[in-house]
N, C-alpha and C positions, 0 to 999 in steps of 0.2 A: 728268875732261875737261869736266865740266858748266860750270865757271866760267871755263874757258880760252876766250879769244876766238880763233876760227878764221876767218882771212881767206881762206884757200884750203887745199885738200887736194891732196896728191900721194901717192896710195896705191900703194906699191911692189907689183909683181906684176900690177897692172891697167894697161890701156892709158891713155895720157895722156888726161885728161878734156877735154871741151868745156866751157868756162866761160861761163855766162850772167852777168847782172848780180849775181845772188845765189847761184845754184846751180852746183855742179860735177857734170857728168853723165858717168858711166863706162859703157862698153859691157861687159857681163858675159855673154858668149855671145849668146843670142838675147833677152836682157833688158837693162834699163838700171838702173843704180844712181844715184839722185839724192840728192846730199848738199847740204843747206841750210847755207850758210856764215853767218857773222855780218856779211858785207858789207852795206852799205846804199847804195842809189842814190837820189839826189834830183834831180829835173829831168833824169833820164836820164844823170846823171854819177855814177860810183862814188866814194864818199868814201874817204879814206885810212884812216880808223879804222873798226873794227867796233863793233857794238852788242852788249854782253854778253847771251848766251843767245838772241839773235834767231833764229838758225837753228833752235834747238830749239822755240821758240814757233811759227815758221812751219810746221814739220813736224807738230807736235802739232795745231794748229788745222786744217790741211789734212786730215790723217787723220780727224779728227772729222767734218768736213763731208762728206768723200767717203763715209764710212759712212752718214751721215744721208740722203744724196741718191741712194744707189745704186738705189733703187726708181724714180727718175725717169730716170736714165741710168747705165749701167755706167761704171766708171772704170778707170784703168790700174794701180791698186795690186795687187801680188801679196802683199807683206808689208811691215810696218814693224818686225818683230821681227828684230834683227840675228842672233840665234841660228839663224834659219831661212834666212839668206842663204847663197849658195854658198860653198864652202870657201875660195876665193880671197880672200873678203872678211874671213874670220875673224881674221887677224892685226891687222886695223884696227878691231875691233868697239868698242873703247873710244872711238875718235873718232867712229864711226858711230852709236853708241847715242843714240837720241832725235832725231837730226837727219838721218835718211836713210830712204829707201824703195826697195824693189825693185819695179820696174814693168815693164809690157809695152812693147815697142817699138811705135810707131805712125808713120803718115805724118801729120805735123803739118799741120792746116789753117792756111794762112798769113793768118789773120784773128784779131785780138783781139776777143773777144765781150764787149762792154761793156754792162752793164745799169745804167740810172739810175732810181732811185726818187725822187730829190730833185735839185733844180737847183743844181749846185755845180761848181767847178773849170772845166775847159775847156768843159763844157756850158753853164755860166752865162755865160762870156765870149762864146760863140757866140750864145747867146740874146739877149744885149744888142745884138749887131750885126744879127741877122736874124729874131728871134722864132722861131727854129727851132734844132734840134740834129740834125746829120747828115741834113738834108733832112726831118726830122719837124717839121711846124708845131705850135707850142704856143700856148696862149691868151695874149693880151696881158696885161700888168700883173703878171706873176709876179715875185716878189722872190727874192733870193739865198737858197739853202737851203730853198726852198719845196718841199713834197711835191707830186709830180705826180699827176694823176688816176689814172694807172696806170703801172707801170714801162715804160720804153722801151728798145729794143735799138738801140744805136748803135755799129756796128762800126768798127774802125780797122785800119790796116795794121800789120804786125809789123816794127818797125824793127830794124836791126842795133845792136849796142852803141855808144852814143855818138850815135846818131841819135834823132830824135823820132818816135813813132808819129803817124800822121796820120788824123784822123777822116774817114770816107768814108760815102757813102750806102748804103742797103740794096741798091739796084740795082747799085752798083759792087762790093759784096761778092759778089753773085751772079755777076758777070762773072769775078771772080778765082777763086772756089772752087766755083762751080756752084750752081744754084738749089736743088736738093734738099738739098744739104749745109747751105746757109745757112738755109733754111726750118726744118730740124730743129734747127740750132744755136740759132736765135732761140727756138723753142718750148721747148727744153730749158733754155736759159739763164734765160729768164723764169720757168719753173717752179721751177728750183733757187733763184733769187733770192727768189721769193715764199715758198717753204717755209722757207728759212733766215732771211729777214727776220722772219717771224712768230715763229720760235723765239727769235731774238735780242731781239726786242721784249719778250718775257716776262722777259728777263734785264736789261732796262733799257738795251739798246743798239739804236740805229737804224743799219741798214746803208743808207747813202745811195746808194752805187753800188759796183760791183765789176767786175773784169776776169777773164774765164775763158778757158781755152784748150781746144781740142778736137783730137782726132786720129782717124784712121781705122785700125782694127785690121786684122789679116791677112785678115779676111773682109769688109773695107770697111765695117764698122759704125762709126758715130760713137760715140766714147767721150770722157769727160772726162779731161783730163790736166793735168800741171804742178802748180800749187798751187790752192787753192780758198778764197776768202773769208778771206784773211789780212789783217793790218794793212798789208801791203805792196801788196796788190792791191785794197784796198777802203777806203772811208771809213767808219769807225765813230764814231758820235756818241753821247753820253750823253742819254738821254731827259730826265734831270733838269735839264739845262742847255740843251736845245734851244730855240731861238727863231728863227723865220724872219725874214729881212730882214738877216742878217749872216752872217759866216763862223762856224763852230762849233768848239768844243773837240773834239779827236778822239783816238782811241786808235791813233795811228799815228806817222808820222815828221814830224808837223806842227812839232814843236820844231826839227827840222833845217831844214825848209823856211823857217820864220820866221827862223831865224838867217841862212840864206843870203840871204834877201830883205833882211834888215837891213844886211848888208854889201854889198848891191848886186852879188851874184854874177852873172856874165854867163851862167850855165847852160852853160858850156863847160869841158872839162878844161883845165888841171888843177884838181882840187878843193882848196878851202882846208881847213886842219885844223879839226876841230870842238872847241869847248871841252868840258872834262870834264863840266860841269853839263848841257849839251845831250845828251851821250852818256848820262849817268845818267838823266835824265828820260825820254829816249826808251825806254831799256831798261825802265824802270818801267812805262811805258804799255803796252808789248808784253806784259809779264808780267801786268799787270792784265787785259788783254783775254782772254788765254788762260784765266785763272782764272774770270772772269765767265762766259765762253761755255761752257767745257767742264767747269768744276769742278776742273780739274787745277792743282795748285800746283807750279810748277817750282822 
């Protein structure tokens, strides 16, 4: 199953899954089974074709970071070993192997926790207009891809599939999710970002920014959920080619974004078909990222 492209799963014997942009989520009693497919979304639109082994890369990198950061904040993982999954999952273990995790159910905090260490993407676009990002004033004269004096927490709303997340202020996030929850989210997200950034830097990778998700467990404690510091949720740049003042080469879906921009894609469904070379180069970048960061060769 390793080289088979899996766009979606339909696991017999389990309830119908809830599908996100990339993940299929099954209820398994009082737990959740999260399966990372090979789907790819760009500009919040799901592409028609999958990226070979992408789901396995996302699952492997997430599990690695979750383990590295559990001293900062607990996370939702129960197991990533399919042989330990409930009996109902066992007929599907060849599909699930490497691309799934059994996790705790939580009440999801309806805020995307974005941490930016460098000025890029929507943060850079916002800075050009207002010298600020999500209400945080930044020094004048910064250039694209410049490292910030310290990482900033810039929350956004969680959009439905097909809609776009919207950057909001810290105060607005507190109104939505409660001051105590958002304060702890910010402290945890920045702590996790700093620890992982330092680790990645030793491997020759700059983590420019990332998006994290949090939930409240049965005791109302904040825990880390979903995915963590993957090429889907983060910008990874090579230290060897980094140069501020321009956009950077990255270990993510940049090939796909560049192709879509080159054909003037309107960022609305339906998605155009991706050329084979774009699919191949994107897969290569994902596999490179997991090997460099975790030492695991898939």
